[in-house]
N, C-alpha and C positions, 0 to 999 in steps of 0.2 A: 502159769507154766507154759512154755512154748513147745516143748517136746514131751510127749506123754508115752510112757512104755505101757503097752496094752497086752503084753505077753500073757499075763494072768487070765486074760479073757479069750484066749485062742479057741478053746473048745466051744464056748458059747457063740463066738463069731462064726465058726465053721458050721455049727448047727443052723444058724440063721441063713448063711449062704446056701446051704443045701436045700432050703425051702424055696429058693428062687427057680424059675424055669431054666432048663438045661441049656437052651440055645437063645441067648438074649436077643439077638437081632432078628429072630424069626417073628417076634412081635414085641418090639422094644417098648411101646407104650404099656403093654401088659406087664412086662418085666419090671419097669420102673414103678408102676402102680403097686405091684406086689412088694417091691422094696420099700415103698412109702409106708405100707401097713407094718412091715416087719421092723422098720426103723424105730417104731414105738417100743420094741423089745430089746433094743441095744442095751448092753450092760450100763448100769447107772453112771459109772465113772466116765464112760465115753459119751453118753447122752448129755451129761452135765457140761462136759468140756465143749461139745459142739454148740449147745444152747448158749453158753456164755460167750463163745466166740462170735456167734451170730448176733447176739444182743449188742455187743459193743466192741468186738475185736480185741486187740491188745497192742501194746507199744511196738512190738516187733513186726506186726502186720501179717503174721503167718502162724499156723499151728501144724505140728507134725505128730501123727499117731504112728508109733514105732512098734514093731514086733507082731504085726498082723501075719497070719499064717499063709505064706506064699507057697506054691508048689515047689518041690525039689527041682533043681535046675534041669535034671535029666528028664523030668516029667513035663516040662514046658515045651511047647512047639518052638521051632527055630524063630529067632528074632525076625519080625517081618521085614520085607524088602520092598513092599508096594502098598498102596492104599487105593480104595477103602478096604477095610477088613472084610473077608468073605462072610456072607450072611450066615452060613452054616457053621461057623466056628463055635465050638462049645464054650460054656461059661468058664472063665478063669477066675481064680480066687480074687485077684486084685480088681478085676472088673466088678465082681460081686460086691466088694467092699466100697468101691466108688458109688455103687447104686445105694447101698444101705446108709452109708455116711452122708452122701450127697442129698438123699431125700430127707434126711433130718434137717438139712439146711434150706432146701428149696427145690427148684425144678431144673433138671438137666435140659440143656438147650443146644440144638444144632444151629449152625449158621449156613444158609442156603448156598452161599458162594464158597464156603470153606470145606475142604475134604468131601466134596460131593454131597454136602448137606448132612453128613453123618454126625451122630451125637457122641459116640466114643471114638477117640483117636488113638491109634498106635503112634508113639513117638520113638523114632529110631534113626540112626545115622543113614544118610543116603549120599552116594557119590555125586558131586556136582550140584548139590542142593543150593538154591538161592540163598544169599547171605541173610535174608530176612526170615528164612524158614526155620522151623524147629528141627528140621531134618539136617541142619548143618551139624558139624562135629568138630572139625579142626580149626574153626574160627570162633571168636566170641559171638554169641547171640546177645546183642546189645540190650541195654535196659529199656523196658517198655511196660506201660500199663496196658494190659491186654485189651485191644480194640477200644482204646480211649476215644477214637474217632467215630464210634458206632453209637447210635442213640439207645440201642439195647445191649450195651456193654455188659458182660457177665459180672455179677457181684463177686463170685469166687472162681478161681482157677484151681482145679484139683488135679494133682499128679500122683499116680501110684506106681511104685517101682516093682517090676518083676525081675529085672536083671540090672545090675550096675555095670558100668564100663569096666573093662578088664583090669586096668590099673587103679581104678577108683579115684581118678583125678577130677572127674566132672563134678562141678558144684553149681547149685542153683543159688543165685545171689538175690537178696531181697533188701530193698531200701524203703523204709517207712517214713511217710510224711510227718507222722507224729514226732519222730525224732529229728528229722531234717529241719523242720520249721523252727526249732529252738536255736539253730545255727544261723538263721537269717535275720537281718535287721528289720525292724518294723516297716521301714520305707519300702524295702524289697517285697515284703509280704503284701503290703497294700497295693503295690504296683501290679503284682501278679494276680491279685484277687479279681475274679470275674472278668479278666482281660483275655478275650478270645484271641488265639493265635492260629495262623494257618497251619494245617496238618495234612500231610499226604496219608495215603491208606496202604494197608498191606497188599502184597501182590494179588492175593485171592480176591480182593474187593475192587480191583481195577478194571473189571470188565474186559480183560484182554488187551487193554491199553498199557503200553510199557511205562509211560510217564504221563498220567493225566493231570499232574500238578497237585497243588494243595486244595483238595476238593472238600475238606472238612475244616471246622474250626474247633479248637479245644481250649478250655480254660485250665491253665496250670494249677490254680487253686480256686476252689469254689465251695459252696455249701455253708455249713455252720462256721462262723469266723472263730469260734473257740475250739473247733475241732475240724479243720478243713479237709476236703477231699482233694485227691491228686489226679491230674491228667497229664501224663508225661510219656514221651517216646523219643529216645535219643536220636534215632535214625529219621523218624518221620515228622516230628514237630519242626516247623520252619518259622521260628519267631520273626516278627517284623524287626527291622534293624534298630540301632540305637539303644534306648533304655529298655525296650522289650527284650532284645537279645541279651543284654547284660543281666537283666533280672533272671531270665531262664538259665543263663550260664551259672549264676550264683546258686539257683535251686539245684542244678545238676551237680555242682561241686558238693553241696550239702548232702545230697542223696548218696554220693560216693562215700562221704565220710562216715555215714551211719550204716552202710551196707553190711549185712550179715551173710555168711556163706553156709549153705545147707548141703551136706553130702547125703544123697539119697541111697539107701541100701535096700535090698529086697525085703519086702514086708513093710515099707514105709508108705504112708499117704501124707502128702504135703497139701495143705489148704492155704491158698494165698488170698488175702483180702484185696481184691482187685480195684477197690475205690480208694485205698489208702497207701498203696505201694506201687513200686516199679520193680520188675524182676529181670534177671538175665541168666545166662548159662555160660560157664567157662568152657574152653576147648577140651577135647579129649581125642584119643587116637583109636579109631575102630580097627578091627582085624578082619571084618567081613567073613566070619567063620560060623555064622548062625548063633553066636553067643554074645553078640554086642549088646550094648545098653538098650533096654526096652522099658519104656514108661507107657502108661495109659493116661489119657487126659480127658477130662470132661469140664464143661462150663456150666455153672449154676447161676440161675437168676432167682432173685427173691423179691419181696415186696418193697425192700429198701430202695430208696433213690428212684422210685418210679419205674423199675425195670419190668414190672408186670402190669402194663397199662390197662388191660381190659379186665383183669381178675378172673378170666375164664381159661387161662393158659393151662397146659397139661405137661407134666414131665415127659420129655421126648419130642416136644414140638420143635419145629425148624422155623427160624425167622429170617426175613429178608433184610438186606443191607439198607440202612438209611443213615447218611452221614450227619454228624452233629454240625449245626450251623451257627 
């Protein structure tokens, strides 16, 4: 099951959230450590769904928990207009659930060059945002595997919704390699497999250089040949010409064909399997009235695919950029 209604567990979830520190960013390591302990007490239906997703994912490449108890809209602060989040901001329900659910999966991670190295990100529309930024609104945020160019790419991207866009037209699009690969001929799959392609990096990781070129290399398909992993970014992947470009274009078309649209509503948490999918977001029109779309985002690393190389990492740690070669 890809979408799980957890409305029946609202009271139990609120009880767990209330046991977390009131001001998460005052000591985020402690906040996430407490969440790790409390994650063992999640309702069994939720714990089982998270554990199963972490063990093997699913065909769709994502999981939605729907019906989490979000604050009434009038009780929420205004949708943010700047980043990073003030340290003194109190605990919000959806941030608490990102802690509890995320710690069941792995370790929340910040990236030193992204959002000033913060671990929790407010995702909101911003006028004049760069077209590669999550703060865009009225243009399509193109398909990408989050940080496919980073050696410590997150295993999961988690998005929690406190506010939807006014017209509820924004959709998160997810394309799963497990579905897309069935549409590719064996020769294309073989050509893409372990075939490093030049890749540019996101604005945040460019070190202030407007166009540093393709400083990373990404394998479009790799890992277990019976269940391959995906490295894909429609804007940043710059495949070599000829057969390489043709094969990547065929993969791109296949991902388009299997794309699913997820409409996030307040009380939703979306968990994206970031090693088996690419995701995007459709345009929407903000009103700049303090009630615009407001998501909360965290990145989770796990022991899968070597993303915890030392074994001594802690939830809330911040890692530095190292491009895939």
